[in-house]
C-alpha positions, 0 to 999 in steps of 0.5 A: 236710427243709426245707419250702421244698424241697417248695414249690419242686418245686411252684412249678417244676412249675406255672411249667413248666405240668406236672401232678402226673399227668405228673410222678408218671408220669415218676417211676413212682409214683402221683399221690397219692404225688407229692402227698405229696411236694409237700405235705411229708408224706413225707421224700424221698431225694437220689436222688429229688430228683435224679429230680425235678429231672430230670423238671422239667428244672432243676438240683438246685440250683434245687429246693433254692434256687429262683431263678425268674430262672435258670429261664427264661434 
């Protein structure tokens, strides 16, 4: 998967002032497992991408193609 997607996930999480631990708990996974996602160490499924976008409260398109201006409309 494109490395930019993993970076987008991290940037969105940070912009929303969410901790890795919070997002991991919402996804029912360990913080270290979630950290691997943000670092691009594991491939994730489209269903996991949808779950992440739900937790981050952004459309999936924002995770795939980050446009910061759309996050704070």
